[in-house]
N, C-alpha and C positions, 0 to 999 in steps of 0.2 A: 218376706224378700229376699232374695239371694245376694250376697256380697258381690260386686265386681271383681271380675279376675285381676289379680296385681299384675304387674306388668314385669317381665323377666328382667333380673338383675345382670346388669353388663360390668364386668369386672374390667378394673383399669388395664390388662393384658387387652383384653377384646377390643376395647376402646383405641389402645395403639396401634394395634395392627391395622384394625381398620382404617383410623387416620392415616398411617402409613402407606396402606393402598391407594386410597384416595390421593394422596400428595404424589405418589408415583405415577398414577394415571394422568393426573393434570399435568406433571412434567413432562411425559410422553406427549401427550397430546400438543403442549407448546411448542417442544423441540420439533416435531411431526410438521406443524403447520408454521413455524416461524423460520426456522433454520435457514431454507432455501431462500428466502428473502435475506436475510442477512449475509450469509458467506459466499452467495454465489452469485453475484452480480455479473452481467456478463460482459466480458472484454471489450474494452473498445475497438470498433471495427475500423476506423477512420486510418489512414496508414501514415498520417502525418503524427497523430499522436503517440501511434505506438511508436515511429520511429524516433521523437523526441524523448519520448520516456525511457527507450534504450539506451538513447545517448546519454541522457541525466545519470541514468544508474551506472553506465559504463564509466560514466567521467567520476562519479565518486569511487567506485571500486578502483579505477586505476591512481586516484590521486592517493587513498588509503595506503596502498601498494609502494606508491612513492615517498611516501612518510614513515614506510617501514611497518606498518600496522596489519600487510596483509587484507584478508578478507573482514577482520575485525572492525568494528568501529573505533574512531579514536577518541579521545577525551572531548569535550564540549565545544571548547575554546576551537579546536582544529576541525572536528565538523562543522561548525559553525562559516569557518572560512572556506570548508572546500565545497559547502553547500551554497555559500554564496557566489564561490567562485562558476561552480557548474550551472545555477541556476541564472547567473549572470549570461553566461554563453550559452544555455538553452533558450533565454528568451530573446536575447539577440537573434540568434536562428531563425526563431521563430517570428520574429519581426521583419527580419531581412532577406530572406533566403524562398524562394518561391515553393509551394507545395510538392511539385514533381522532382526538385533538387535534394530537400530534405528526404524523401524518402532513399533517395540515388546515395546519399551520403550514408545511411544505415547500411548500405549494400556496398559500400567503397566503390563507387559507379560516378561520383562528381565530376564536374566539368573544372575545368582550369581556374574562370571565373567563380567558380563556388568555392574555391581551394584558397584562391587568393582573398576573398570575402572573409573566409572562415579564419585565415589567418589574421587579417585585420578584427575580427571579434575578438580573438584569444589574447592578443596583444592590449587590446582594451580594456577586457576583464581581469589583465595579471595584477592590477592595483589592489582589486577584492582578495586575492591570497597574502599581502601584504598587512591589510590590516589589523 
């Protein structure tokens, strides 16, 4: 009776190369199928949400410039104060100003009543900067 054939000997180099190729294929498949869901969320379509987010971002940028930081992020304490102030103003606008007027705020077409309300909101949130 003949001896069964021996399986071919696999070297470390062949095994490493095969494993590397399999890992690259698995990573590529993961990136291809997973990346669009992670990185590319649809932008908010609600004009109110967009206007409030643009206001909050503009408020933070303006406050950083006023503190001499330019577009750069400030130290943690200053960022916390700026964030509290801008959040206070944005939340108060969201709660007190009608949707149509919020969109007009973003376009600099607000009414006099809305400007007066905005002035009261800003005065009410000023203590957040002093904390």
